VEXDREN-2710 file (C-alpha; in Angstrom, 1 decimal):
% VEXDREN-2710
k/r/px/py/pz
1/UNK/0.0/0.0/0.0
2/UNK/1.3/3.4/-0.9
3/UNK/1.5/5.4/2.3
4/UNK/2.9/8.6/0.8
5/UNK/1.0/11.8/1.6
6/UNK/1.1/15.0/-0.5
7/UNK/0.2/18.3/1.1
8/UNK/-1.2/21.2/-0.9
9/UNK/-0.5/24.4/0.9
10/UNK/-0.8/27.7/-1.1
11/UNK/1.3/27.3/-4.2
12/UNK/3.8/25.0/-2.6
13/UNK/3.6/21.2/-2.7
14/UNK/5.2/19.4/0.3
15/UNK/5.5/15.7/0.5
16/UNK/5.0/13.8/3.7
17/UNK/5.7/10.1/3.9
18/UNK/3.5/7.9/6.0
19/UNK/5.4/5.6/8.2
20/UNK/4.5/1.9/7.9
21/UNK/5.1/-0.8/10.4
22/UNK/4.0/-3.8/10.8
23/UNK/-16.4/-0.5/14.2
24/UNK/-20.3/4.1/13.7
25/UNK/-21.3/7.3/15.3
26/UNK/-20.8/9.1/18.6
27/UNK/-21.1/12.8/19.4
28/UNK/-18.0/14.0/17.7
29/UNK/-15.0/12.6/15.8
30/UNK/-14.4/9.4/17.8
31/UNK/-17.1/7.0/16.8
32/UNK/-17.9/3.4/17.5
33/UNK/-18.4/1.1/14.6
34/UNK/-21.8/-0.6/14.1
35/UNK/-22.2/-4.1/15.6
36/UNK/-22.1/-7.0/13.4
37/UNK/-25.4/-8.9/12.6
38/UNK/-26.4/-11.1/15.5
39/UNK/-27.0/-14.8/15.0
40/UNK/-30.1/-16.7/15.8
41/UNK/-31.1/-17.1/19.4
42/UNK/-31.0/-20.6/20.8
43/UNK/-33.9/-22.3/22.5
44/UNK/-33.5/-21.8/26.2
45/UNK/-36.4/-24.1/27.3
46/UNK/-35.1/-26.6/29.8
47/UNK/-35.5/-30.3/29.1
48/UNK/-37.3/-32.6/31.5
49/UNK/-35.1/-33.2/34.5
50/UNK/-33.7/-36.8/34.7
51/UNK/-32.1/-38.3/37.8
52/UNK/-30.3/-41.5/38.6
53/UNK/-32.3/-43.9/40.7
54/UNK/-29.2/-44.7/42.8
55/UNK/-27.0/-42.7/45.0
56/UNK/-23.5/-42.0/43.7
57/UNK/-20.5/-40.5/45.2
58/UNK/-19.6/-36.8/44.4
59/UNK/-15.9/-37.4/44.5
60/UNK/-15.5/-36.4/40.9
61/UNK/-16.4/-32.9/41.7
62/UNK/-13.4/-32.5/43.9
63/UNK/-10.9/-33.8/41.3
64/UNK/-8.6/-31.8/38.9
65/UNK/-7.9/-33.5/35.6
66/UNK/-4.8/-32.9/33.6
67/UNK/-5.1/-32.3/29.8
68/UNK/-5.3/-35.4/27.7
69/UNK/-2.7/-35.9/25.0
70/UNK/-3.3/-38.2/22.1
71/UNK/-0.7/-41.0/21.6
72/UNK/0.4/-39.5/18.2
73/UNK/1.2/-36.3/20.0
74/UNK/3.2/-38.1/22.6
75/UNK/5.2/-40.0/19.9
76/UNK/6.0/-36.8/18.1
77/UNK/7.4/-35.0/21.1
78/UNK/9.4/-37.8/22.7
79/UNK/12.3/-37.4/20.3
80/UNK/12.9/-33.8/21.3
81/UNK/11.3/-33.7/24.7
82/UNK/14.4/-33.2/26.6
83/UNK/15.6/-30.2/24.6
84/UNK/12.1/-28.7/24.3
85/UNK/11.6/-28.9/28.1
86/UNK/15.0/-27.4/28.8
87/UNK/14.5/-24.5/26.3
88/UNK/10.9/-23.9/27.5
89/UNK/11.9/-23.4/31.1
90/UNK/14.9/-21.3/30.3
91/UNK/12.7/-19.0/28.1
92/UNK/10.0/-19.0/30.9
93/UNK/12.6/-17.8/33.3
94/UNK/13.6/-14.9/31.0
95/UNK/10.0/-13.9/30.5
96/UNK/9.3/-13.9/34.2
97/UNK/12.4/-11.8/34.9
98/UNK/11.4/-9.3/32.2
99/UNK/7.9/-8.8/33.5
100/UNK/8.9/-9.1/37.1
101/UNK/6.6/-12.0/38.0
102/UNK/7.2/-15.3/39.8
103/UNK/7.7/-18.2/37.3
104/UNK/6.0/-21.6/37.6
105/UNK/7.9/-23.9/40.0
106/UNK/8.6/-27.3/38.5
107/UNK/7.4/-30.3/40.5
108/UNK/8.4/-34.0/40.3
109/UNK/4.7/-34.7/40.5
110/UNK/4.1/-33.6/36.9
111/UNK/6.4/-34.6/34.1
112/UNK/6.7/-33.7/30.4
113/UNK/4.5/-32.6/28.7
114/UNK/2.1/-31.8/31.5
115/UNK/4.6/-29.6/33.3
116/UNK/4.8/-27.4/30.2
117/UNK/1.0/-27.2/29.9
118/UNK/0.6/-26.2/33.5
119/UNK/3.4/-23.7/33.4
120/UNK/1.9/-22.0/30.3
121/UNK/-1.5/-21.8/32.0
122/UNK/0.1/-20.4/35.1
123/UNK/2.1/-17.7/33.3
124/UNK/-0.9/-16.6/31.2
125/UNK/-2.9/-15.9/34.3
126/UNK/-0.1/-13.9/35.9
127/UNK/0.6/-11.9/32.7
128/UNK/-3.1/-11.1/32.3
129/UNK/-3.3/-9.9/35.9
130/UNK/0.0/-7.9/36.1
131/UNK/0.9/-6.7/32.7
132/UNK/-0.9/-3.7/31.2
133/UNK/-2.0/-4.3/27.5
134/UNK/-0.8/-7.9/27.6
135/UNK/-2.5/-9.9/24.8
136/UNK/-1.1/-13.4/24.3
137/UNK/1.9/-15.7/24.8
138/UNK/2.9/-18.7/22.6
139/UNK/5.6/-21.3/22.3
140/UNK/7.6/-21.0/19.0
141/UNK/10.2/-23.3/17.3
142/UNK/12.9/-21.7/15.1
143/UNK/16.0/-23.5/13.8
144/UNK/15.7/-26.4/16.3
145/UNK/15.3/-23.8/19.2
146/UNK/12.2/-23.4/21.3
147/UNK/11.2/-20.2/23.0
148/UNK/8.3/-18.2/24.3
149/UNK/6.9/-15.2/22.4
150/UNK/4.8/-12.6/24.2
151/UNK/2.5/-10.0/22.6
152/UNK/1.3/-6.7/24.1
153/UNK/-1.4/-4.9/22.2
154/UNK/-3.3/-1.6/22.8
155/UNK/-7.0/-2.2/22.3
156/UNK/-8.4/0.8/20.3
157/UNK/-12.0/-0.4/20.9
158/UNK/-13.1/-0.6/17.3
159/UNK/-13.3/3.2/17.2
160/UNK/-13.0/5.7/14.4
161/UNK/-10.6/8.4/15.6
162/UNK/-11.6/11.2/13.2
163/UNK/-10.7/14.8/14.3
164/UNK/-13.0/17.5/12.8
165/UNK/-11.3/20.7/11.6
166/UNK/-14.3/22.9/10.7
167/UNK/-15.1/23.7/14.4
168/UNK/-11.5/24.9/14.8
169/UNK/-11.9/27.1/11.7
170/UNK/-15.1/28.7/13.3
171/UNK/-13.4/29.1/16.6
172/UNK/-10.6/31.1/15.0
173/UNK/-13.3/33.5/13.8
174/UNK/-14.9/33.7/17.2
175/UNK/-13.4/36.7/19.1
176/UNK/-14.3/35.2/22.5
177/UNK/-12.5/31.9/21.6
178/UNK/-9.6/33.1/19.4
179/UNK/-6.9/32.7/22.1
180/UNK/-8.2/29.2/23.0
181/UNK/-8.2/28.4/19.2
182/UNK/-4.5/29.3/19.0
183/UNK/-3.8/26.7/21.8
184/UNK/-5.7/24.1/19.7
185/UNK/-3.7/25.2/16.6
186/UNK/-0.6/24.1/18.5
187/UNK/-2.3/20.8/19.5
188/UNK/-3.3/20.1/15.9
189/UNK/0.1/21.0/14.6
190/UNK/1.7/18.5/17.0
191/UNK/-0.8/15.8/15.8
192/UNK/-0.1/16.7/12.1
193/UNK/3.7/16.9/12.2
194/UNK/4.9/14.7/15.1
195/UNK/2.1/12.2/15.8
196/UNK/1.8/11.9/12.0
197/UNK/-2.0/11.7/11.8
198/UNK/-3.3/11.6/8.2
199/UNK/-5.0/14.7/6.9
200/UNK/-8.1/14.3/4.6
201/UNK/-6.8/16.9/2.1
202/UNK/-3.6/14.9/1.5
203/UNK/-3.7/13.0/-1.8
204/UNK/-3.2/9.4/-1.1
205/UNK/-4.9/9.5/2.3
206/UNK/-7.9/7.2/2.8
207/UNK/-10.4/10.0/3.5
208/UNK/-9.2/12.1/0.6
209/UNK/-10.2/9.2/-1.6
210/UNK/-13.6/8.9/0.2
211/UNK/-14.4/12.6/-0.3
212/UNK/-13.4/12.4/-4.0
213/UNK/-15.4/9.3/-4.6
214/UNK/-18.5/10.9/-3.1
215/UNK/-18.1/14.1/-5.2
216/UNK/-17.7/12.0/-8.4
217/UNK/-20.8/10.0/-7.5
218/UNK/-22.9/13.2/-7.2
219/UNK/-21.6/14.6/-10.5
220/UNK/-22.0/11.4/-12.4
221/UNK/-25.3/10.2/-11.0
222/UNK/-27.7/9.9/-14.1
223/UNK/-30.7/9.5/-11.9
224/UNK/-30.3/12.7/-10.0
225/UNK/-33.5/14.8/-10.6
226/UNK/-33.3/17.5/-7.8
227/UNK/-30.8/20.0/-9.0
228/UNK/-31.2/22.1/-5.8
229/UNK/-30.4/19.1/-3.6
230/UNK/-27.4/18.3/-5.8
231/UNK/-26.1/21.9/-5.5
232/UNK/-26.5/21.8/-1.8
233/UNK/-24.5/18.6/-1.4
234/UNK/-21.8/19.8/-3.8
235/UNK/-21.6/23.1/-1.9
236/UNK/-21.1/21.2/1.4
237/UNK/-18.2/19.2/-0.2
238/UNK/-16.6/22.3/-1.6
239/UNK/-16.8/24.0/1.8
240/UNK/-15.2/21.0/3.5
241/UNK/-12.4/21.1/0.9
242/UNK/-11.9/24.9/1.2
243/UNK/-11.8/24.9/5.0
244/UNK/-9.6/21.8/5.0
245/UNK/-7.0/23.6/2.9
246/UNK/-7.1/26.7/5.1
247/UNK/-6.6/24.8/8.3
248/UNK/-3.9/22.7/6.9
249/UNK/-2.0/25.9/5.9
250/UNK/-2.2/27.0/9.5
251/UNK/-1.2/23.8/11.3
252/UNK/1.5/23.2/8.8
253/UNK/3.3/26.2/10.2
254/UNK/5.8/24.8/12.7
255/UNK/5.7/28.2/14.6
256/UNK/2.7/26.6/16.4
257/UNK/5.2/24.2/18.0
258/UNK/7.9/26.8/18.7
259/UNK/5.5/29.0/20.6
260/UNK/3.5/26.1/22.2
261/UNK/4.8/26.7/25.7
262/UNK/4.5/30.5/25.5
263/UNK/0.8/30.2/24.5
264/UNK/0.1/28.0/27.5
265/UNK/1.9/30.3/29.9
266/UNK/0.1/33.5/28.6
267/UNK/-3.4/32.0/28.4
268/UNK/-5.8/33.1/31.1
269/UNK/-9.0/30.9/31.0
270/UNK/-12.3/32.8/31.5
271/UNK/-14.7/29.8/31.8
272/UNK/-14.8/26.0/31.9
273/UNK/-14.3/25.7/28.2
274/UNK/-11.2/27.8/28.3
275/UNK/-9.9/25.7/31.2
276/UNK/-10.6/22.5/29.1
277/UNK/-8.5/23.9/26.3
278/UNK/-5.7/24.8/28.6
279/UNK/-5.6/21.3/30.2
280/UNK/-5.7/19.7/26.7
281/UNK/-2.8/21.9/25.6
282/UNK/-0.7/21.0/28.7
283/UNK/-1.4/17.3/28.2
284/UNK/-0.3/17.5/24.6
285/UNK/2.9/19.4/25.3
286/UNK/3.8/16.9/28.0
287/UNK/3.5/14.0/25.5
288/UNK/5.5/16.0/22.9
289/UNK/8.3/16.7/25.3
290/UNK/8.5/13.1/26.6
291/UNK/8.2/11.5/23.1
292/UNK/9.5/14.3/20.7
293/UNK/9.7/12.0/17.6
294/UNK/7.1/9.4/18.3
295/UNK/4.5/8.7/15.6
296/UNK/1.1/7.1/16.3
297/UNK/2.2/4.4/13.9
298/UNK/5.5/3.6/15.5
299/UNK/4.3/0.2/17.0
300/UNK/1.7/-0.6/14.4
301/UNK/1.4/-4.4/14.3
302/UNK/3.5/-5.9/11.6
303/UNK/0.9/-8.3/10.3
304/UNK/0.8/-6.1/7.1
305/UNK/4.3/-7.0/6.1
306/UNK/3.5/-10.7/5.8
307/UNK/0.9/-10.8/3.1
308/UNK/-0.1/-7.7/1.2
309/UNK/-3.1/-9.4/-0.5
310/UNK/-4.4/-10.7/2.9
311/UNK/-4.0/-7.1/4.2
312/UNK/-6.2/-5.6/1.6
313/UNK/-9.0/-8.2/2.1
314/UNK/-9.0/-8.8/5.9
315/UNK/-7.3/-6.1/8.0
316/UNK/-8.2/-2.5/8.6
317/UNK/-5.0/-0.5/8.6
318/UNK/-4.5/2.2/11.3
319/UNK/-4.3/5.0/8.8
320/UNK/-7.9/4.2/7.7
321/UNK/-9.5/4.7/11.2
322/UNK/-7.3/7.6/12.4
323/UNK/-7.4/10.9/10.5
324/UNK/-8.3/14.6/10.5
325/UNK/-11.6/15.1/8.6
326/UNK/-14.0/18.0/7.8
327/UNK/-16.8/17.7/10.4
328/UNK/-19.3/15.3/12.1
329/UNK/-22.3/17.4/11.2
330/UNK/-24.6/17.4/8.1
331/UNK/-25.3/15.3/5.1
332/UNK/-21.6/15.0/4.1
333/UNK/-20.5/13.7/7.5
334/UNK/-23.4/11.1/7.7
335/UNK/-22.6/9.9/4.2
336/UNK/-18.9/9.5/4.8
337/UNK/-19.5/7.6/8.1
338/UNK/-22.0/5.3/6.4
339/UNK/-19.5/4.5/3.6
340/UNK/-16.6/3.9/6.0
341/UNK/-18.7/1.8/8.3
342/UNK/-20.0/-0.4/5.4
343/UNK/-16.5/-1.0/4.2
344/UNK/-15.1/-1.9/7.7
345/UNK/-17.9/-4.4/8.2
346/UNK/-16.2/-6.5/5.5
347/UNK/-12.9/-6.8/7.5
348/UNK/-12.2/-9.4/10.1
349/UNK/-9.3/-7.8/11.9
350/UNK/-8.0/-4.3/12.9
351/UNK/-4.4/-3.2/12.9
352/UNK/-3.4/-1.9/16.4
353/UNK/-0.3/-0.8/18.2
354/UNK/1.5/-4.0/19.4
355/UNK/4.9/-5.2/20.7
356/UNK/6.2/-8.7/20.0
357/UNK/8.9/-9.9/22.5
358/UNK/10.8/-13.0/21.8
359/UNK/12.5/-14.7/24.9
360/UNK/15.1/-16.6/22.9
361/UNK/18.2/-15.4/24.8
362/UNK/18.6/-12.1/22.9
363/UNK/18.4/-8.8/24.8
364/UNK/14.8/-7.6/25.2
365/UNK/14.2/-3.8/24.9
366/UNK/12.3/-2.2/27.7
367/UNK/9.5/-0.9/25.5
368/UNK/5.8/-0.5/26.3
369/UNK/2.7/1.1/24.9
370/UNK/2.4/4.0/27.4
371/UNK/2.8/6.5/24.6
372/UNK/0.0/5.0/22.5
373/UNK/-2.3/4.9/25.5
374/UNK/-1.7/8.6/26.3
375/UNK/-2.1/9.6/22.6
376/UNK/-5.4/7.8/22.1
377/UNK/-6.7/9.2/25.3
378/UNK/-5.7/12.6/23.9
379/UNK/-7.7/12.0/20.8
380/UNK/-10.8/11.2/22.9
381/UNK/-10.3/14.5/24.9
382/UNK/-10.0/16.6/21.7
383/UNK/-13.2/15.4/20.2
384/UNK/-15.0/15.8/23.6
385/UNK/-13.7/19.4/23.8
386/UNK/-14.8/20.2/20.2
387/UNK/-18.3/18.8/21.0
388/UNK/-18.4/21.1/24.1
389/UNK/-17.6/24.1/21.8
390/UNK/-20.4/23.1/19.4
391/UNK/-22.8/22.9/22.4
392/UNK/-21.8/26.4/23.5
393/UNK/-22.1/27.8/20.0
394/UNK/-25.7/26.4/19.7
395/UNK/-26.7/27.9/23.0
396/UNK/-25.4/31.3/22.0
397/UNK/-27.4/31.3/18.7
END
């Protein structure tokens, strides 16, 4: 997939490259995708109760049964059981040390392969309880070597992280909110330049294609009879494009990042909304300072590098559900969300930030998904704040 992004700013053309690594609507830009079609309900009527006509002991209820292995499985592992067992527990020790948890203690009571099965079950429970964003652990063989592989994954919640720019454009023209709007310009500039969030006016971005397809559909529809309705819809698209270009020119200016701290220091909030803008700006600046070069795609799961054809058919890439866009209000927004949601229902998986750690004896980097959690929380906060501004604007009208 071509991830190159082209910016159109004034008469200059600037090229940004999308970094590659490895369901709708809510109030503002962050939207939950529609649920999939539910299956048929089962028949929950109980069958007639049957009882044994003799008393039996309940000793079975107090027993714990080990997993049953088929004879063919046992035959396959006998040849390498000694090495497999040794490699497994060495790898388990490294994993436990990395995550700072107590490993499973071997017992003479349980021998191979039951000891491995019990150890895996034990470590999964401890990882789930003690490691934030932990997702899975598996046993892998590579070049006659066996080791554990752990995966940490940030759950995005099947959400569309779309950030509207038209409300910011209107805020800049609101004398009462202009200083707060400049704080948000710095926030948006950080998301655009550093966090690397796609912009819907960049050719090659997913939403640029969606807006263009919608415009072409209106112009080419041979069954369109209401010219007034057609003009209204085209006018809405043209406005979204015009405002998108204007806001992109502003957030493209890196002076918004240079003066970020000064804007925060000089800003004096006058009401709850201003206070919300200030808190959002401080949170954004803190992330920027701690992770000055981190893109939201830096830990995108690498499933995309394995099979490009499978990617196109089965997996929703992160750049499709994270983006700036025009607005969440009106016919245009509703149509865009409907189109996106219908497409996403055809996919079976979603690309998310993930870390794969192999405990094969090599050094393990002390990486986590703290940045991703903070950034996705920030996106939620931004859309909540913009919704608050819309509510205030409606009350003043």
